[in-house]
Every structure is written in C-alpha cells, then in structure tokens.
C-alpha positions in Angstrom: 18.0 17.9 7.6 15.2 19.9 6.1 14.2 17.0 3.9 13.8 14.7 6.9 11.9 17.3 8.9 9.6 17.8 5.9 9.2 14.0 5.5 8.3 13.6 9.2 5.8 16.4 9.0 4.3 14.9 5.9 4.0 11.5 7.5 2.4 12.9 10.6 -0.1 15.0 8.7 -1.0 12.0 6.5 -2.2 9.9 9.4 -5.3 12.1 10.0 -7.8 10.3 7.8 -7.8 8.4 4.5 -9.0 10.5 1.6 -8.9 10.7 -2.1 -7.2 13.2 -4.3 -6.4 11.6 -7.6 -6.6 12.3 -11.3 -8.2 9.8 -13.7 -6.8 9.1 -17.2 -6.4 6.4 -19.8 -3.2 4.5 -20.2 -1.9 4.8 -23.8 -0.4 1.3 -23.8 -3.3 -0.9 -22.7 -6.2 1.6 -22.4 -6.5 0.9 -18.7 -7.9 3.5 -16.3 -5.1 5.2 -14.4 -5.6 6.6 -11.0 -2.8 9.1 -10.2 -2.7 10.5 -6.7 -4.0 9.6 -3.2 -6.8 7.1 -3.1 -8.4 4.5 -0.8 -9.4 0.9 -1.4 -13.0 2.0 -1.8 -12.0 4.0 -4.9 -10.7 0.8 -6.4 -13.8 -1.1 -5.6 -16.1 1.6 -7.1 -14.3 1.8 -10.5 -16.3 -0.4 -12.8 -13.3 -1.2 -15.0 -11.4 -2.6 -12.0 -13.0 -6.0 -12.0 -9.6 -7.4 -11.1 -9.9 -5.8 -7.6 -13.0 -7.5 -6.3 -12.3 -10.8 -8.1 -8.7 -11.1 -6.7 -9.6 -9.9 -3.2 -12.5 -12.3 -2.9 -10.5 -15.2 -4.2 -7.6 -14.7 -1.7 -7.6 -16.5 1.6 -4.7 -15.3 3.8 -2.8 -17.8 6.0 -4.5 -18.0 9.4 -1.3 -18.1 11.6 0.1 -14.9 9.9 -3.3 -13.2 10.3 -3.4 -14.0 14.0 0.0 -12.4 14.4 -0.9 -9.3 12.3 -4.1 -8.8 14.3 -2.0 -8.4 17.4 0.9 -6.4 16.0 0.0 -4.6 12.7 -2.1 -1.8 14.2 1.1 -0.3 15.7 2.4 0.4 12.2 1.5 2.6 9.3 1.5 1.5 5.7 2.2 3.6 2.6 1.1 1.8 -0.6 2.0 2.6 -4.2 0.3 0.9 -7.1 -0.3 1.2 -10.8 -4.0 0.6 -11.7 -2.6 -0.3 -15.2 -0.1 -2.8 -13.8 -0.6 -6.5 -13.7 1.6 -6.9 -10.6 -0.6 -4.4 -8.8 -3.7 -6.3 -10.0 -2.4 -9.4 -8.2 -0.8 -8.0 -5.0 -3.0 -5.1 -4.0 -6.3 -7.1 -3.7 -4.4 -9.7 -1.7 -3.1 -6.9 0.6 -6.7 -5.6 0.9 -8.0 -9.1 1.9 -5.1 -9.4 4.4 -5.8 -6.0 6.0 -9.5 -6.8 6.3 -8.8 -10.2 7.9 -6.3 -8.5 10.3 -8.8 -5.8 11.1 -6.2 -3.2 10.3 -7.5 0.4 10.9 -8.2 2.2 7.6 -6.9 5.4 9.1 -3.4 4.0 9.3 -2.6 3.6 5.6 -2.0 5.9 2.7 -2.3 4.7 -0.9 -1.1 6.4 -4.0 -1.7 5.6 -7.7 1.1 6.2 -10.1 1.3 6.4 -13.9 3.8 4.4 -16.0 6.5 6.9 -15.2 6.0 6.0 -11.5 4.9 9.5 -10.6 2.1 10.6 -8.3 -0.1 13.6 -8.6 2.2 15.5 -6.3 5.7 14.6 -5.0 5.1 11.5 -2.9 6.8 9.2 -5.4 10.0 11.3 -4.9 9.7 11.4 -1.1 9.3 7.6 -0.9 11.8 6.9 -3.8 9.4 4.8 -5.8 10.9 2.9 -8.7 8.6 -0.1 -9.0 5.0 -0.9 -8.3 3.4 -2.2 -6.3 5.4 -1.0 -3.3 4.2 -1.4 0.3 6.2 0.5 2.9 5.9 -0.3 6.6 6.5 2.5 9.1 6.7 2.7 12.9 7.1 6.0 14.7 7.7 7.7 11.3 10.7 5.3 10.6 10.6 2.9 7.7 11.0 -0.6 9.0 10.6 -2.5 5.7 9.1 -2.6 2.3 7.7 -5.1 -0.2 8.4 -4.2 -3.8 6.7 -5.7 -6.9 6.2 -9.2 -5.5 6.2 -11.2 -2.2 8.8 -13.8 -1.1 6.2 -16.0 0.6 2.7 -14.3 0.7 1.6 -10.8 1.5 0.6 -11.7 5.0 3.7 -13.7 5.7 6.0 -11.0 4.3 4.3 -8.3 6.4 4.6 -10.6 9.5 8.3 -11.1 8.8 8.9 -7.4 8.5 7.2 -6.9 11.9 8.9 -9.8 13.5 12.3 -8.5 12.4 11.5 -5.0 13.7 10.2 -6.3 17.0 13.3 -8.4 17.5 15.6 -5.5 16.6 13.8 -3.2 19.1 14.3 -5.6 22.1 
C-alpha cells in the first residue's frame, strides 16, 4: 500500500512542470552521449551529437486521422517516456513521438521523460517505479492509473498506437 501511495504522490508531483535533471556521459559500446535522468525534448534538440532527433522528427508525418483524434483526446492523459540516447530504437521512435505530440498540440506540461543507461537505470529510482526493462517505453496514464504502454516498437505507427490505447480506455470507461 505504501508503494502505491508513494507512486501516486510521485505522479502528482511530476505533473507540475517539465524540467531537466540528468547526467551526461559517454557510452562505452558506441561512444554515444548518454543522458541519464529527467529531460525534455528541448534537451535532445540542443545536443549537437543528436542529429538523429531533428532529422527523424522533421522527416516524420503523422497520419492525419489519428492526429485529429489525439487533438481531441490526448490532453486528458499524461505520458511518461523512457529512452536511451544510445539506443537505435529510441532514435527512431522518440522523434516520431515528438512530431506526433507537436501535431496533436499536446501540452508539454503533461509529459515526463527519462533517459536511461544500458542497464536501463535512471538517475534516481524512476526505472524501478515504472518497471522499465526495454527502451523506448511510453506509458499512458489517466487519473494516475496506467492505461497502456508502448514498448520498443509500435504495432502500426506511434500516433495510431496512442489512439488505440485511448480508444480502448475510453470504451472501457463507458
């Protein structure tokens, strides 16, 4: 019970404003820059070695029907995002997520993002609280309850997978 109370308080406190609190290091396997801890999309765009972020975000054009749905519904949800700045899967999916959130006009105050190292650990204990085993992981919350997650890859596209999670949750709540 204490664990759930702590998790609820953590989620509530995290919704205040997006902020950065990460360590920067170099990955021993591929010499990539590793951000470990809480960050925002702007941190990714400002890192000169992360050319993958801007290139992949600019090249991605989300499906319009899914974006129209997300514009209406996604703001009622919070997102918790885990990525590895050293990870090829994160290099592909996270810029697409960014493009999708921009197109859906998702409020930046409603997401939290954490960088992990190869051991899938964050700067603090978030990786344990959210049980992160693979990256990227995108967790969707409503009223501090997890309603779905996308792990490593999408089934359709990032915007369609997010829409499917919301549609399932909306249907279940009726």
